[in-house]
C-alpha positions as CSV (number, residue, x, y, z in Angstrom):
1,M,46.1,-52.4,65.7
2,S,42.3,-52.0,63.7
3,L,40.5,-55.0,64.0
4,F,40.6,-55.2,60.0
5,S,44.4,-55.1,60.2
6,R,44.3,-58.3,62.6
7,G,41.8,-60.4,60.1
8,V,38.7,-60.0,61.9
9,Q,35.9,-61.4,60.1
10,S,32.7,-59.5,59.9
11,G,29.3,-61.2,61.5
12,P,26.7,-62.8,58.5
13,S,25.0,-60.8,56.4
14,I,21.6,-59.6,56.8
15,R,19.8,-59.7,53.6
16,V,16.9,-56.5,53.8
17,Q,13.8,-57.3,51.8
18,R,12.4,-53.8,50.5
19,R,8.1,-54.4,49.6
20,N,8.0,-53.2,46.5
21,P,5.7,-50.2,47.5
22,L,3.5,-51.1,44.0
23,W,1.9,-54.4,45.3
24,G,0.9,-53.2,49.2
25,K,-2.4,-52.3,50.0
26,S,-2.1,-48.9,50.4
27,V,-2.5,-48.1,46.8
28,W,-5.2,-50.1,46.6
29,Q,-6.9,-47.3,44.4
30,L,-3.9,-47.1,41.6
31,Y,-5.0,-50.7,40.8
32,V,-8.8,-48.6,40.7
33,L,-8.0,-46.8,38.7
34,I,-6.8,-48.4,36.1
35,L,-9.4,-50.9,36.1
36,L,-11.8,-49.4,33.1
37,P,-9.8,-48.7,30.6
38,V,-8.1,-52.4,31.1
39,A,-11.8,-54.0,30.9
40,F,-12.0,-51.5,28.0
41,I,-8.8,-52.8,25.7
42,F,-9.3,-56.0,27.1
43,I,-13.4,-56.5,25.7
44,F,-13.0,-54.4,22.8
45,N,-9.6,-55.0,21.2
46,Y,-8.3,-59.0,22.7
47,L,-12.4,-60.8,22.4
48,P,-13.0,-59.9,19.7
49,M,-9.7,-60.8,18.2
50,G,-11.2,-65.0,18.7
51,G,-14.0,-64.0,15.3
52,V,-10.9,-64.4,13.7
53,L,-12.0,-68.7,13.5
54,V,-14.4,-67.1,10.9
55,A,-12.1,-67.2,8.1
56,F,-11.4,-70.9,8.5
57,K,-14.9,-71.9,8.6
58,D,-18.4,-72.3,6.7
59,Y,-20.0,-69.3,9.0
60,S,-23.6,-69.7,9.1
61,I,-25.9,-67.1,11.9
62,R,-27.9,-69.9,12.4
63,R,-25.4,-72.1,13.9
64,G,-23.0,-69.4,15.1
65,I,-18.9,-69.9,15.2
66,W,-18.7,-73.0,17.1
67,G,-21.2,-74.5,15.5
68,S,-20.3,-73.3,12.1
69,Q,-17.7,-76.5,9.7
70,W,-14.8,-75.8,9.1
71,A,-13.5,-75.2,5.4
72,G,-10.1,-75.0,6.6
73,L,-8.0,-72.5,3.9
74,K,-11.3,-72.0,1.5
75,Y,-11.9,-68.6,1.4
76,F,-7.9,-67.5,1.1
77,R,-7.6,-69.7,-2.0
78,Q,-11.0,-68.2,-2.8
79,F,-9.1,-64.6,-2.6
80,F,-5.7,-65.4,-4.5
81,E,-7.7,-67.4,-7.2
82,T,-10.3,-64.2,-7.7
83,P,-9.4,-62.9,-11.8
84,I,-8.5,-59.1,-10.5
85,F,-6.6,-59.7,-7.2
86,F,-3.1,-59.1,-8.6
87,T,-5.2,-55.5,-9.8
88,I,-7.0,-54.6,-6.5
89,L,-3.6,-55.8,-4.4
90,K,-1.7,-53.7,-6.6
91,N,-4.2,-50.2,-6.4
92,T,-4.4,-50.8,-2.7
93,V,-0.1,-50.8,-2.5
94,A,0.3,-48.2,-5.0
95,L,-2.0,-45.7,-3.3
96,S,-1.0,-46.5,-0.1
97,L,2.8,-45.6,-1.0
98,L,1.9,-42.8,-3.3
99,S,0.1,-41.6,-0.2
100,L,3.0,-42.1,2.3
101,A,5.5,-40.6,0.2
102,V,3.5,-37.7,-0.4
103,G,1.8,-36.6,2.9
104,F,4.4,-38.0,4.9
105,P,7.1,-35.1,4.6
106,F,4.3,-32.4,4.7
107,P,3.7,-32.6,8.9
108,I,7.6,-32.3,9.0
109,L,7.9,-29.1,6.8
110,L,4.5,-27.9,8.9
111,A,5.7,-28.2,11.9
112,L,9.2,-27.0,11.2
113,G,7.5,-23.7,9.1
114,F,6.0,-23.0,12.4
115,N,8.4,-23.5,14.6
116,E,10.2,-20.6,13.0
117,I,7.2,-18.3,12.8
118,T,8.0,-15.6,16.4
119,G,4.8,-14.0,16.2
120,L,2.1,-15.5,18.2
121,K,-0.4,-14.4,17.2
122,V,-0.2,-15.2,13.4
123,K,1.5,-19.0,14.4
124,K,-1.9,-19.7,15.7
125,T,-4.2,-17.9,13.4
126,I,-2.3,-19.8,11.1
127,Q,-2.6,-23.3,12.7
128,T,-5.7,-22.9,13.1
129,L,-6.7,-23.0,9.7
130,V,-4.2,-25.7,9.1
131,F,-5.6,-27.8,11.3
132,A,-9.0,-27.0,10.4
133,P,-9.8,-29.7,7.9
134,Y,-9.1,-32.4,10.3
135,F,-12.7,-32.3,11.2
136,V,-14.0,-32.6,8.1
137,S,-15.6,-35.4,7.4
138,T,-14.3,-37.7,4.4
139,V,-18.1,-36.8,3.3
140,V,-17.5,-33.3,2.5
141,V,-14.1,-33.7,1.9
142,V,-15.1,-35.8,-1.0
143,S,-18.4,-33.1,-1.8
144,I,-16.2,-30.5,-1.8
145,L,-14.4,-32.6,-4.2
146,F,-16.9,-32.4,-7.1
147,Q,-17.7,-29.1,-6.7
148,I,-14.4,-27.6,-7.6
149,F,-13.6,-29.7,-10.3
150,S,-17.7,-31.0,-11.5
151,Y,-17.3,-30.7,-15.6
152,R,-20.5,-27.9,-15.2
153,Y,-20.4,-25.8,-12.6
154,G,-16.7,-27.1,-10.5
155,L,-14.8,-23.7,-10.5
156,V,-11.9,-25.2,-12.2
157,N,-13.9,-25.5,-15.4
158,S,-15.7,-22.5,-14.7
159,A,-12.1,-20.3,-14.7
160,L,-10.9,-22.0,-17.3
161,N,-14.1,-20.7,-19.6
162,L,-13.5,-17.9,-18.5
163,M,-10.0,-17.5,-20.0
164,G,-11.4,-19.3,-22.9
165,F,-10.6,-22.8,-22.3
166,K,-12.7,-25.8,-22.8
167,S,-14.3,-27.4,-19.9
168,L,-12.5,-31.0,-19.0
169,D,-14.0,-33.7,-17.8
170,F,-11.8,-34.0,-14.6
171,L,-14.3,-37.0,-12.5
172,G,-13.8,-38.6,-16.3
173,M,-10.4,-39.4,-16.4
174,D,-9.3,-42.7,-14.5
175,R,-5.8,-41.2,-13.9
176,F,-7.7,-38.0,-11.7
177,F,-8.4,-40.6,-9.0
178,R,-4.7,-40.9,-7.2
179,P,-4.2,-37.3,-7.3
180,A,-7.6,-35.9,-6.1
181,Y,-7.3,-38.9,-3.4
182,V,-4.1,-38.0,-2.2
183,W,-3.7,-34.3,-2.2
184,S,-6.9,-33.9,-0.3
185,G,-5.7,-36.2,2.1
186,V,-2.9,-34.0,2.5
187,W,-4.5,-30.9,3.1
188,Q,-6.9,-32.4,5.6
189,G,-4.6,-34.1,8.1
190,A,-0.8,-32.3,7.6
191,G,-2.0,-30.0,9.8
192,Y,-2.8,-32.3,12.6
193,G,-0.4,-34.8,11.5
194,S,1.9,-31.9,12.6
195,I,1.0,-31.7,16.3
196,L,3.6,-34.9,17.3
197,Y,6.2,-32.7,15.3
198,L,5.8,-29.8,16.9
199,A,6.0,-31.5,20.5
200,A,9.0,-33.0,20.0
201,L,10.3,-29.5,18.4
202,S,9.4,-27.8,22.4
203,G,11.9,-30.6,23.9
204,I,14.8,-29.2,22.2
205,D,16.9,-27.4,24.3
206,V,16.7,-23.5,23.5
207,N,21.0,-23.7,24.7
208,L,21.4,-25.7,21.4
209,Y,19.8,-22.6,19.6
210,D,21.7,-19.8,21.3
211,A,25.4,-21.2,21.2
212,A,24.5,-22.0,17.5
213,A,23.9,-18.2,17.0
214,I,26.8,-17.4,18.8
215,D,28.9,-19.7,15.9
216,G,27.3,-17.6,13.3
217,A,25.1,-20.3,12.4
218,N,22.4,-19.4,9.6
219,K,18.3,-21.0,10.0
220,F,19.3,-23.6,7.0
221,Q,21.7,-24.8,9.6
222,R,20.1,-24.6,12.8
223,L,17.4,-26.6,10.9
224,R,19.2,-29.0,9.4
225,H,21.8,-29.8,12.5
226,I,19.0,-29.2,15.5
227,D,16.0,-29.2,14.5
228,L,16.3,-32.8,12.4
229,P,18.4,-34.6,14.7
230,G,15.8,-33.5,17.1
231,I,12.8,-35.1,15.4
232,A,14.9,-37.9,14.5
233,P,13.8,-39.9,16.7
234,T,9.9,-39.1,16.2
235,I,10.0,-39.2,13.0
236,I,11.3,-42.4,12.2
237,I,8.7,-43.9,14.1
238,M,5.8,-42.2,12.6
239,L,7.4,-43.7,9.1
240,I,7.2,-47.2,11.8
241,L,3.8,-46.9,11.9
242,N,2.6,-45.7,8.7
243,A,4.5,-48.3,6.5
244,G,3.0,-50.9,9.0
245,S,-0.5,-49.7,7.3
246,V,0.6,-50.5,3.9
247,L,-2.6,-52.9,2.8
248,S,-5.2,-50.7,4.6
249,V,-6.7,-48.1,2.5
250,G,-9.5,-46.3,3.8
251,F,-12.7,-47.6,2.6
252,E,-15.2,-44.7,2.7
253,K,-12.9,-41.9,0.4
254,V,-11.7,-44.5,-1.8
255,Y,-15.8,-45.7,-2.3
256,L,-17.4,-42.1,-2.6
257,M,-14.6,-41.3,-5.1
258,Q,-15.3,-44.4,-7.6
259,N,-17.4,-44.5,-10.5
260,P,-17.4,-46.7,-13.4
261,V,-13.8,-44.8,-15.4
262,N,-11.9,-45.1,-12.3
263,Y,-13.2,-48.8,-11.0
264,T,-9.8,-50.2,-12.5
265,I,-7.1,-47.9,-10.6
266,S,-9.5,-47.6,-7.8
267,E,-11.1,-50.8,-6.8
268,V,-8.5,-51.8,-3.8
269,I,-9.0,-54.6,-0.9
270,S,-11.7,-52.6,1.3
271,T,-13.9,-51.7,-1.0
272,Y,-14.1,-55.6,-2.9
273,V,-14.4,-56.7,0.4
274,Y,-17.8,-54.5,1.4
275,K,-18.8,-55.3,-2.3
276,V,-18.5,-59.2,-2.3
277,G,-18.1,-59.6,1.6
278,I,-20.6,-57.7,3.2
279,Q,-23.2,-56.9,1.2
280,Q,-23.5,-60.3,-0.4
281,A,-23.3,-61.9,3.2
282,Q,-19.8,-63.9,2.8
283,F,-18.0,-63.0,6.4
284,S,-16.1,-66.1,6.4
285,F,-15.0,-64.6,3.1
286,S,-14.5,-60.9,4.4
287,T,-13.2,-62.2,8.0
288,A,-10.3,-64.1,6.1
289,V,-9.7,-61.2,3.8
290,G,-9.0,-59.1,6.6
291,L,-7.0,-61.8,8.6
292,F,-4.9,-61.5,5.4
293,N,-4.2,-57.7,5.2
294,S,-3.4,-57.6,9.3
295,T,-0.5,-60.1,8.5
296,V,0.8,-58.8,5.8
297,N,0.9,-55.3,7.4
298,C,2.5,-57.4,11.0
299,V,5.4,-58.9,9.2
300,I,6.1,-54.8,7.1
301,L,5.5,-53.0,10.5
302,L,8.2,-55.6,11.9
303,L,10.3,-55.8,9.2
304,V,10.8,-52.4,9.2
305,N,11.1,-51.8,12.9
306,W,14.0,-54.5,12.6
307,I,16.0,-52.2,9.6
308,A,15.0,-49.0,11.7
309,G,16.6,-50.5,15.1
310,K,19.6,-51.8,12.9
311,V,20.5,-48.1,10.4
312,N,19.7,-46.0,13.2
313,E,19.2,-47.6,16.2
314,T,15.7,-46.6,16.7
315,N,12.8,-48.2,16.7
316,L,9.7,-49.4,18.9
317,F,10.6,-52.8,20.9
């Protein structure tokens, strides 16, 4: 008869404590390795957050942040009560949403197109041509726009004159601003933005394509049932991140493209803050507007992230 059949009880259990190797002294080199990046993030990302106090004070350079008097929500009210507040808010949201609606699908389409190219040399050549505009500065991009659409010597008007048509003053049309801003942004950033989706496509199992070919699936069916589902999580994550910057329209390009004709539709929050807050040294006002921007963007990011998690179970956190 075995001991277990006799009901013999085993002795007291012994708990074995395992030391986590990541906390040992033998891996101190890892802590040294991450020390510099952590210090960099803390110094340049977290310490400047203390400057948010400027938005709630009558900031004076002589007195400093801590010596300046409290102003409460004075500068927030000043921004909300600005006569053109709703105009610049509408312009900012419209320009951002238009850029998102037009510019977001293009990197995906480019990545899907590159994925279908079999010739290595042709693929690399096209990728180089498409990626190159990303490294062109914003000033040069705006200069190219002026060279193309100039009333006197622009390429478009020169072509119209050769065909017997009169020159058009594109730069003097207010409705020209938004299409020029959006499409130049697509030309500049679509190629570089496709890199992330190309990386996602490279992670798809090749056996899926072989199985689809055996089943007789054509290219469109492989695109629909393999490629798009494979990069769907990446698409959702990028959409969430882009949605979190609705009020953060770039300053440089808008400012360079502005003129008295298109001012009513080109004035956005960033350019208004620069003209009123920075040029006139109203630092508390500009900080308040920046805090307003960040708060709204954060709320939108959390909302879109929550919706994405409910609909597709793919979100940031």
